[in-house]
Kinemage of the C-alpha trace (Angstrom):
@kinemage 1
@onewidth
@group {chain A} dominant
@subgroup {mainchain}
@vectorlist {calphas} color= white
{ca met a 1} P -0.017 0.121 0.022
{ca leu a 2} L 2.877 2.306 0.978
{ca lys a 3} L 4.745 1.681 -2.183
{ca lys a 4} L 1.700 2.456 -4.377
{ca lys a 5} L 1.438 5.904 -2.619
{ca met a 6} L 4.714 6.523 -3.088
{ca leu a 7} L 4.715 5.708 -6.823
{ca arg a 8} L 1.636 7.951 -7.023
{ca asp a 9} L 3.366 10.871 -5.402
{ca ile a 10} L 6.473 10.372 -7.508
{ca lys a 11} L 4.267 10.456 -10.746
{ca ser a 12} L 2.164 13.623 -9.411
{ca asn a 13} L 5.046 15.561 -8.483
{ca tyr a 14} L 7.720 14.121 -11.101
{ca ala a 15} L 9.107 17.475 -11.751
{ca gln a 16} L 10.219 18.223 -8.268
{ca phe a 17} L 11.584 14.794 -7.794
{ca phe a 18} L 13.487 15.084 -10.985
{ca ser a 19} L 15.048 18.703 -10.145
{ca ile a 20} L 16.002 17.320 -6.896
{ca phe a 21} L 17.790 14.567 -8.337
{ca ile a 22} L 19.586 16.901 -10.743
{ca leu a 23} L 20.705 18.941 -8.165
{ca ala a 24} L 22.114 16.119 -6.169
{ca val a 25} L 24.203 15.062 -9.295
{ca val a 26} L 25.434 18.681 -10.031
{ca ala a 27} L 26.492 18.631 -6.027
{ca met a 28} L 28.209 15.450 -6.638
{ca trp a 29} L 29.782 16.542 -9.734
{ca cys a 30} L 31.345 19.582 -8.182
{ca phe a 31} L 32.560 17.977 -5.103
{ca thr a 32} L 34.359 15.335 -6.975
{ca gly a 33} L 35.788 17.977 -9.194
{ca phe a 34} L 36.921 20.147 -6.486
{ca gln a 35} L 38.431 16.686 -4.627
{ca ser a 36} L 40.198 15.799 -7.646
{ca asp a 37} L 41.643 19.476 -8.194
{ca val a 38} L 42.982 19.014 -4.517
{ca ile a 39} L 44.303 15.922 -5.064
{ca gly a 40} L 45.987 16.467 -8.583
{ca gly a 41} L 47.260 19.780 -6.999
{ca arg a 42} L 49.196 17.802 -4.135
{ca arg a 43} L 50.598 15.208 -6.492
{ca ala a 44} L 52.073 18.464 -8.955
{ca met a 45} L 53.638 19.891 -5.899
{ca ser a 46} L 55.122 16.790 -4.578
{ca ala a 47} L 56.506 16.015 -7.694
{ca phe a 48} L 57.773 19.392 -8.528
{ca ser a 49} L 59.329 19.622 -5.286
{ca glu a 50} L 61.161 16.177 -5.875
{ca ser a 51} L 62.239 17.124 -9.216
{ca ser a 52} L 63.334 20.781 -8.157
{ca asn a 53} L 65.500 19.555 -5.166
{ca phe a 54} L 63.892 22.527 -3.105
{ca ser a 55} L 65.018 22.840 0.403
{ca asp a 56} L 63.208 21.355 3.241
{ca gly a 57} L 63.945 24.000 5.777
{ca trp a 58} L 65.961 27.086 6.525
{ca ile a 59} L 68.169 28.144 9.431
{ca tyr a 60} L 68.035 31.950 10.224
{ca gly a 61} L 69.659 33.336 13.171
{ca ser a 62} L 71.773 36.467 14.569
{ca glu a 63} L 73.733 34.630 17.178
{ca phe a 64} L 75.467 31.629 15.351
{ca asp a 65} L 79.042 31.130 16.051
{ca ile a 66} L 81.595 29.217 13.588
{ca glu a 67} L 80.936 25.827 16.123
{ca gln a 68} L 77.363 25.832 15.658
{ca ala a 69} L 77.407 26.445 11.851
{ca asp a 70} L 79.871 23.718 11.686
{ca arg a 71} L 77.619 21.583 13.673
{ca val a 72} L 74.701 22.308 11.371
{ca lys a 73} L 76.835 21.522 8.269
{ca ala a 74} L 77.750 18.133 9.757
{ca thr a 75} L 74.187 16.865 10.207
{ca pro a 76} L 72.999 14.177 8.377
{ca asn a 77} L 71.106 14.448 5.158
{ca asn a 78} L 72.201 18.024 4.763
{ca his a 79} L 72.713 19.124 1.241
{ca cys a 80} L 74.282 22.599 1.657
{ca thr a 81} L 75.934 23.669 -1.368
{ca ser a 82} L 79.280 25.749 -1.259
{ca asp a 83} L 77.338 28.806 -1.757
{ca thr a 84} L 75.289 28.320 1.225
{ca gln a 85} L 78.031 27.202 3.423
{ca ser a 86} L 79.893 30.417 2.584
{ca asn a 87} L 77.148 32.300 4.550
{ca phe a 88} L 78.843 30.777 7.538
{ca ser a 89} L 81.664 33.128 7.372
{ca ser a 90} L 83.034 35.096 10.435
{ca asp a 91} L 81.829 38.455 9.199
{ca trp a 92} L 78.212 37.281 8.813
{ca leu a 93} L 78.487 35.671 12.246
{ca asn a 94} L 79.567 38.688 14.199
{ca leu a 95} L 76.584 40.990 13.799
{ca pro a 96} L 75.729 43.817 16.261
{ca gln a 97} L 73.712 42.635 19.458
{ca glu a 98} L 70.786 45.033 18.250
{ca tyr a 99} L 69.360 42.305 16.017
């Protein structure tokens, strides 16, 4: 009995049921589109960072001494180039205390 009533209601209000169905399909389509964009963006960013060999971190400080700079250079998986290692010069390390 309930099934017959349900089918009769759907027949009499077909346009409303169909429009709700279309809205649900469009909402799912938008959600999956946005989600795939986020997933693709993360993969692209990961691939770019792997291929460009961009640094994972930077160390800034105004009171480094030579010993601390040498310990940073000696850490495992430290891929400092000669350009970045030259930044640990004695002139750079003797900054005024105002900084």
